[in-house]
N, C-alpha and C positions, 0 to 999 in steps of 0.2 A: 482624485481619481479620473480616468479617461471616461469619456461619455460612451455609455454602451448601448449598441444597437440590437442587443439580445433581449432576453426573457428578464434579465435583472437576477438569475440564477435561483429562481423558482423551481421546486420539483416537477419534473416531466417524466414520461414514461415512453420506455420503447418496447414493444412487444415483438420479441424474436422467435425466429423459425423453429428454434428448439423448444418454445414453450416457456421459455423465461421471460418474465417482465421485469424489466431493468429501470429502476428509478435514475435519473440523471438530473444534473444542473448544468447550464451552460451559460458562462459569464464572459463579458469583453464584448469585443467588436467582431463581427463575423469574418471580415476580410483579414483579420491578424492571424498569424500562424497558430495551430492548435497545439495545446499540452492537455494530455489525458493524465489526471492524477488518480492512481489506483491505490485504495486504502488498505491496511493490515487486517490481520486477524481480529475477526468480532467488530470491527470499527465501520461505522456507517461514514458516508462521506463528509458528514459535518465535521468529523474530527481533524479534516484537514486545516479547520479554521478560516473565519473570514479574511483574517489579515494576511494569512498564506496565499489565499486565492486572489485577493485583492493586491497584492505586491506584484503577483506575476501579471495580472491583467494591468496595472500602471506600468509595467516593463515591456508592454506591447504584444501580449498574449490574449488569446482566446483560450479560457480554461473549461475543461469539462471534467466533472467530477461525478462519481456515481456509486451507488450502493452494490456491493457485489451480491451475488445470490447468496441467500441465508442471511441476511443482514438488512436493517433499515426497512425501507418500503419496497424492496424487491422481493422477487419469488423466494419463498421459504419451500424447499423441495420437500416430497410426501415422505422419501425414503427414511426408514428410521435411523436415528444416531447410532453410531457404534457404541458397544457396550464399552466398560471401562478396561476390560482386559482386553479388548482389540487396541484400543488406544496405547495402553502400555507396551504391548508386545509389537505395536507398529504392523497389525494384521487388519487392513480395512476389509470393509464388506465388499462382495462382488458387485453390489449395485452402487458403490461409492463413485462420485464423480471425481474428476482429478483437476489440476492446475490448468491443463489445455482446456478443459470445458469452460473455467472461468476466464480463459485468455479470449475465447470465441465469445462470450457475453460482452467482452470489452470491444473486441471487433464489430459485434453487431451493434454496439452504440454507435461506433464511428460510422457504420453503414447507414444507419437510422438518419445520422445527422448530414450525410453526405461527405464526409471527410476522408478523402483518398489516403492522406498520410498524416500522421502526428508525431509531436514529442512524446516520449512516454516516461513517466515519472511513477515509481511505485516504492511503498515503505514497506518493509518486513515482509508478510507474505504477499503484499502488493508488488514488491519488488520481484518475487518470484514469478508472479502472474505477468508482469511486465517484460521480463527476461524471455518467458515462455513465448510471448508475442514476437519480440524481435527475433527469436529462432524460427519461428514457425511462420510468420507472415511478415518477411523482412521489406517486403514491397510497401507495408504500411506505416512502416518506421522511419521517422526522420533522426531520432536520437534516442538514446535511452539513458535515464538516470536512476540508479539503484540505490536506495537508502536504507541503510542497516538491515540489509538482506543477506542472503546464503546461497549456497549450491545444492543442498538437499543431502550432502555427503554427512554422515553421522559423525565424521571424522573433525569436523569444523563447525563452528556457529552454534555450539551448543549452549543451552541457558547455564547460568551458575548454578550451583547447588543451593545456594540461598533462594533463589528464584524458584527452583522447582519446589523446595520445601513450601513456599509461600503459596505456590498455586495447588499443591496437592491439598493443602488444609482448607482452601478457600471454598466456601459452599457456593452451590449454583444460587444467583440472585431470584429471589420471588417476588420481590417489590422494587419500586423505584428507588427507595432508601438503600435498600440492598444494593442495587447496581451503583449507585452513587459511591456508598462506602467501600465496595469492592474495588471500583476503578481508582479511587483515592490511594487505598492500601498498595496495589501493584504498581502504579505510576509513581508515588512517592520513592518506590524501592528501584525502579528501574530508569528513572529519569536522567541520572548522571550526578556529577559532583559540582559541575560549575555553571548550571543553568537550573536554578530552583523552579519548580511548578508555582502557580497561583491557584491556591487549593478552592478558591471561590470560583474559579473560572472553569477550572476541572470539573467540578460538582456541576456546574449549569452544562456544561458539554455530555457529561454521563447521563444526567437526567433527560436532556433532549433525546440522547440516543435511545433511551429505555423508551421514551414516548413514541419515537419513530418506529419502533420496531412492530413490523407485521406478522411476527410468529415468535417462538421459543427461542429467545438469544442464546440459551446455553444449548439447545440441540443444534442450532445453527454453527455456533462456534466448534461443537464436535464433529460436524460433518466437513466444516472448513479444514481443521486438523486433518482429518481423514483424507482431504484433497490433497494436503501435502504428503502425507505418508505414502498415497497410494503413487505420487509422482516420483517418489525416490530421488537418487542421486542424479542430478541433471547436468553434471559437470561435462560430460561429452555433448550435451546439447548446447552448453554455453559456448562451447569453443566454435561452433558455426556461426556465431553472433557476428555480423560484420557492420552493424550500425556503430557510429561513434557512440562511445559509453562512458558514462562517469559514474564512479561508485563512491558513494559517501557514507563512512561510518564514524562514530564515537570510538574513543578509546577506553569508556567507561560503561561499556554496553553490557548489562548483565542478563539480557534476555537472549539476544544472538551475538554471541562472543565475537570479538573484533577479528577473530581468525576467518569468519564466514564473509567478511568483506574482502580480507587479503585473497582467499580462494575465488572468490567470484573475479576480482581484477586479474587473477592470474589466468583465469580460464578463458576470459573475453579478450580475443586478440587486440581489439581496439581501446580496451580500458585505460583509463587514468584514475588513480585511487587517490581520494582526499580522507584524510583522518582529522577530525575536529576534536582537540583536546578537551577533556571534561565533559563531552556529550555521552548521552546513555541512550536509551532505547524511547525517545520521546522527542517531540519538537514543540517546546514551550515557546512563549513570546520571544524569549531572547535570542533564540535560533533562527526565527523567521527571516529576517533580513539577510544574514550570511548564506543561508541555505538557498533562499530564493535566487540571491545574487549569483551563487554556483550554478545553479540550474538554467536561469536566462543567460548567463554568460556562455555557459555550454553550447545552449540551443543558438543563441546568436551567433557563435562562430561557426557552427554547422550551416546555418542558414546564409552566412556570407563565404562559403566554400571552404571553411576551416575544419579542423577536427575536435579541438577541445577548449574549455574555458582556461584562461591564463590563471595560474595559481600563484597568489602573491607569496 
């Protein structure tokens, strides 16, 4: 590991003008170019994994991770979660926040750290947030990497029927044990065919996520889903993105169908699309090295004045 001149990755907090208090970690060397990792639906920042963050630090990057609002140790908003009928019909409450609000949380963390421009990497919902930053705050973005995400169009990127059935019958977790069992159930289903998960490691991850939660995880997830629904089809917005963009998706994704990645790459003029055979909607240990290699290769070429990672 490269010697770190930062805090070693411990929890820190940024109090934003919006009232949000965002928990983040800052790893690597302060003088290295920054990568902001934006996590997915219901995931706190630890879901990126120490090896993923460490791999990017070893490749010469300062890595910032953060808990989105309504997850982990960041602010859980006071508005009630949407009723089930609202989620089913995609009719968010009028007081719901949007992906644009979540994007501003990310920009607020960069402001707190004095970082003018960063490479953005987002997975799933985090990819949507990173896309939004690239579209609305282009001056802050060196490059964009969107991992198993989509455009918001209901015509693409939809979950498989088997995934919907599994989510519908899944009860809200009431205990730490419930949270672990629920995480294993869905992750085993969506992880893909060629990259099996480590059940023990995933159980530790889910338990730690439960322990770190500063609020009601089920309500937080419901409000995050509502943010996605409120933001609607963002295809037109994506067409305005000029940052060099890498879109990564697996061909066995049962949560966000591969068509979501195709549509994202087609919408963003600068995008290059990488499809990883056998990959699903998860980044187990076997995918850490190839995905961080793609990310750092993309960022390296942008830093050197190029546009994209060279695809073997």
